[in-house]
C-alpha positions as CSV (number, residue, x, y, z in Angstrom):
1,M,-3.6,23.2,-0.7
2,S,-3.2,22.8,2.9
3,A,-6.9,23.4,3.6
4,L,-7.9,21.0,0.9
5,L,-5.5,18.4,2.2
6,Q,-6.9,18.7,5.7
7,A,-10.4,18.5,4.4
8,E,-9.5,15.2,2.6
9,L,-7.7,13.8,5.8
10,L,-10.9,14.6,7.8
11,K,-13.2,12.9,5.3
12,L,-10.8,9.9,5.3
13,R,-10.5,9.3,9.0
14,T,-14.1,9.7,9.7
15,T,-15.4,7.1,7.4
16,R,-16.5,3.7,8.8
17,T,-14.8,2.1,5.8
18,F,-11.4,3.4,6.9
19,A,-11.8,2.1,10.4
20,A,-12.9,-1.4,9.2
21,L,-10.2,-1.8,6.7
22,I,-7.4,-0.5,8.9
23,G,-8.8,-2.8,11.7
24,S,-8.6,-5.7,9.3
25,A,-5.1,-4.7,8.3
26,T,-4.0,-4.9,11.9
27,V,-5.8,-8.1,12.8
28,V,-4.4,-9.9,9.8
29,S,-0.9,-8.6,10.1
30,L,-0.6,-9.6,13.7
31,L,-2.3,-13.0,13.2
32,V,0.2,-14.0,10.4
33,L,3.0,-12.8,12.6
34,V,2.0,-14.6,15.7
35,L,1.3,-17.8,13.9
36,G,4.6,-17.6,12.1
37,T,6.7,-16.8,15.0
38,T,5.0,-19.2,17.3
39,L,5.0,-22.3,14.9
40,S,8.1,-21.8,12.7
41,D,11.9,-21.7,13.5
42,F,13.7,-18.6,12.6
43,E,17.3,-19.5,11.9
44,T,18.4,-16.4,10.0
45,E,17.9,-12.7,10.1
46,E,16.4,-12.8,6.6
47,D,13.5,-15.1,8.1
48,V,12.8,-12.4,10.7
49,R,13.0,-9.5,8.2
50,A,10.4,-11.3,6.1
51,A,8.1,-11.7,9.1
52,F,8.4,-8.1,10.4
53,A,7.9,-6.9,6.8
54,G,4.6,-8.6,6.7
55,D,2.6,-5.4,7.2
56,F,-0.7,-5.7,5.3
57,T,-1.3,-2.0,5.4
58,G,-0.3,-1.6,1.8
59,L,-2.9,-3.9,0.4
60,F,-5.6,-2.4,2.5
61,I,-4.8,1.3,1.8
62,L,-4.5,0.4,-1.8
63,L,-8.1,-1.0,-1.8
64,L,-9.2,2.0,0.4
65,G,-7.7,4.6,-1.9
66,A,-9.5,3.1,-4.9
67,M,-12.8,2.7,-3.1
68,G,-12.5,6.3,-1.7
69,M,-12.0,7.9,-5.1
70,A,-14.3,5.7,-7.1
71,G,-16.9,6.2,-4.3
72,E,-17.0,9.9,-5.2
73,W,-18.7,8.8,-8.3
74,R,-20.7,6.0,-7.0
75,H,-22.4,8.3,-4.2
76,K,-22.6,11.2,-6.6
77,T,-20.4,13.3,-4.2
78,I,-17.9,14.2,-6.9
79,T,-20.1,17.3,-7.9
80,S,-20.0,18.8,-4.5
81,T,-16.4,18.0,-4.0
82,I,-15.3,19.7,-7.2
83,L,-17.6,22.6,-6.6
84,A,-15.7,23.0,-3.4
85,A,-12.4,22.6,-5.0
86,P,-12.7,23.6,-8.6
87,D,-9.1,23.0,-9.4
88,R,-9.4,19.2,-10.3
89,L,-5.6,18.7,-10.4
90,R,-5.1,20.0,-7.0
91,L,-8.0,18.0,-5.8
92,L,-6.4,14.8,-7.2
93,V,-3.2,15.8,-5.5
94,A,-4.8,16.2,-2.2
95,K,-6.6,12.9,-2.3
96,A,-3.4,11.1,-3.4
97,V,-1.3,12.7,-0.7
98,S,-3.9,12.3,2.0
99,Y,-4.1,8.5,1.4
100,A,-0.2,8.3,1.1
101,M,0.0,10.0,4.5
102,A,-2.7,7.6,6.0
103,G,-0.6,4.8,4.7
104,V,2.5,6.0,6.4
105,V,0.7,6.5,9.8
106,V,-1.1,3.2,9.9
107,S,1.9,1.3,8.6
108,F,4.2,2.9,11.3
109,V,1.7,1.7,14.0
110,I,1.3,-1.8,12.7
111,T,5.0,-2.4,11.9
112,A,6.0,-1.2,15.2
113,A,3.4,-3.5,16.8
114,L,4.6,-6.5,14.7
115,M,8.3,-5.8,15.8
116,I,7.4,-5.6,19.4
117,V,5.1,-8.7,19.5
118,G,7.5,-10.7,17.2
119,T,10.7,-9.7,19.3
120,V,9.0,-10.9,22.5
121,I,7.8,-14.2,20.9
122,L,11.1,-14.9,19.3
123,S,13.2,-13.9,22.4
124,S,11.0,-16.2,24.5
125,R,11.7,-19.2,22.1
126,D,15.5,-18.3,22.0
127,Q,15.2,-17.6,18.3
128,V,17.0,-15.0,16.1
129,T,16.1,-11.5,16.8
130,L,17.1,-8.2,15.1
131,D,19.1,-5.1,16.3
132,S,17.6,-1.6,16.3
133,A,19.4,-0.6,12.9
134,T,17.7,-3.4,11.0
135,L,14.4,-2.8,12.6
136,L,14.7,0.9,11.4
137,D,15.6,-0.3,7.9
138,I,12.5,-2.6,7.8
139,M,10.4,0.4,9.2
140,W,11.3,2.9,6.4
141,R,10.9,0.3,3.7
142,N,7.3,-0.4,4.8
143,L,6.4,3.3,5.2
144,V,7.6,4.0,1.6
145,V,5.5,1.2,0.1
146,S,2.4,2.0,2.1
147,A,2.5,5.5,1.1
148,Y,3.1,4.6,-2.6
149,L,0.2,2.1,-2.6
150,G,-2.1,4.6,-0.9
151,A,-1.5,7.1,-3.7
152,L,-1.7,4.4,-6.3
153,G,-5.2,3.3,-5.1
154,V,-6.5,6.8,-5.4
155,L,-5.1,7.0,-9.0
156,I,-6.7,3.8,-10.0
157,G,-10.0,4.8,-8.5
158,T,-9.7,8.0,-10.5
159,I,-9.3,5.9,-13.8
160,V,-11.8,3.3,-13.0
161,R,-14.8,4.9,-11.5
162,S,-16.6,1.7,-10.4
163,Q,-15.8,0.5,-7.0
164,V,-16.4,-3.1,-7.7
165,V,-14.3,-3.1,-10.9
166,A,-11.4,-1.3,-9.2
167,I,-11.4,-3.7,-6.2
168,V,-11.8,-6.9,-8.2
169,G,-9.4,-5.7,-10.8
170,I,-6.8,-4.9,-8.1
171,L,-7.1,-8.2,-6.4
172,I,-7.0,-10.2,-9.8
173,F,-4.0,-8.2,-10.9
174,A,-2.0,-8.6,-7.7
175,F,-2.7,-12.2,-6.9
176,V,-3.4,-13.7,-10.3
177,V,-1.6,-11.8,-13.0
178,E,1.5,-10.7,-11.2
179,F,2.1,-14.0,-9.5
180,T,1.7,-15.7,-12.8
181,L,4.2,-13.3,-14.3
182,F,6.7,-14.1,-11.5
183,G,6.4,-17.8,-12.3
184,L,6.7,-17.3,-16.2
185,V,8.7,-14.1,-16.8
186,P,10.3,-13.0,-13.6
187,D,12.4,-10.4,-15.3
188,V,9.3,-8.6,-16.4
189,A,7.4,-9.2,-13.2
190,K,10.0,-7.4,-11.1
191,F,8.8,-4.1,-12.6
192,S,5.1,-4.7,-11.9
193,P,3.4,-2.0,-9.8
194,L,1.8,-4.1,-6.9
195,N,4.3,-6.8,-6.0
196,G,7.3,-6.4,-8.1
197,A,8.6,-2.9,-7.5
198,P,7.2,-2.7,-3.9
199,G,9.0,-6.1,-3.2
200,G,12.3,-4.5,-4.3
201,V,11.9,-1.7,-1.9
202,I,10.9,-4.0,1.0
203,D,13.8,-6.4,-0.2
204,V,11.5,-9.5,0.5
205,S,10.3,-11.8,-2.4
206,F,7.0,-13.4,-2.2
207,D,8.6,-16.6,-3.1
208,G,11.7,-16.2,-1.2
209,D,13.9,-15.8,-4.3
210,Q,15.8,-12.5,-3.9
211,T,17.0,-12.8,-7.5
212,D,13.5,-11.8,-8.5
213,L,13.8,-8.4,-7.0
214,L,15.0,-5.1,-8.3
215,A,17.6,-3.1,-6.3
216,P,15.8,-0.8,-3.8
217,G,16.9,2.3,-5.6
218,I,15.8,1.1,-9.1
219,A,12.6,-0.2,-7.5
220,A,11.8,3.2,-5.9
221,L,12.3,4.8,-9.4
222,V,10.0,2.3,-11.0
223,M,7.3,3.0,-8.3
224,L,7.7,6.7,-9.1
225,G,7.2,6.0,-12.7
226,W,4.0,4.1,-12.1
227,V,2.6,6.9,-9.9
228,S,3.5,9.5,-12.6
229,T,2.0,7.6,-15.3
230,L,-1.3,6.9,-13.5
231,F,-1.5,10.5,-12.3
232,A,-1.1,11.8,-15.8
233,A,-3.9,9.4,-17.1
234,G,-6.1,10.2,-14.0
235,A,-5.7,13.8,-14.2
236,A,-6.5,13.8,-18.0
237,L,-9.6,11.8,-17.4
238,L,-10.7,13.9,-14.4
239,R,-10.4,17.1,-16.3
240,G,-12.4,15.8,-19.2
241,R,-15.2,14.2,-17.5
242,D,-18.8,15.5,-17.2
243,L,-19.9,15.5,-13.5
244,T,-23.5,15.0,-14.3
């Protein structure tokens, strides 16, 4: 498994798509933070927590995972990949873990950058800042969510073999379907896979209403349930699919 995982990590970090999406995540995250901390007043610690939790790694690693797995079918590399690793279940595990690890590493770097830049700006404006314990609390939450979304992206790409369908489907579900659910049935939306459960772990609601969130422990269990369900579905489809 270690050799297979190393191969997947090498494949991941040497693609131009990875560099482009991670660069985009960094730019967007820092731009949103700088504009927010420069133009807005932060009167409470919750305001600062929300700003420092604004790490866009999760969204981009989710898309990257879906593109990476679905791309194996689009570019006809799935055959050579499985010939090199005939155990399809182990291959799926390696891909999911590799993207989860990438999410952790990138999220750590981006979140640390957000905290440093944000703290400097807020301090210069005599606004509220956070102590180190609170910063560490934000950090681990961001890392867990990014790891989860990286793995989830791979599983979505396994089930939906078209890159276009996977990407469009993710964006519509995340920004249309789930947001609509939060407006209409928030008690259901809090269990959703892309905004609901991850929001519970991060402890930041997209609309600022904390009552829309699950407790972090329950949210983590819900995320585990989503990964387990999609992994089972993806593994079954991957095992039964013809490679030609």
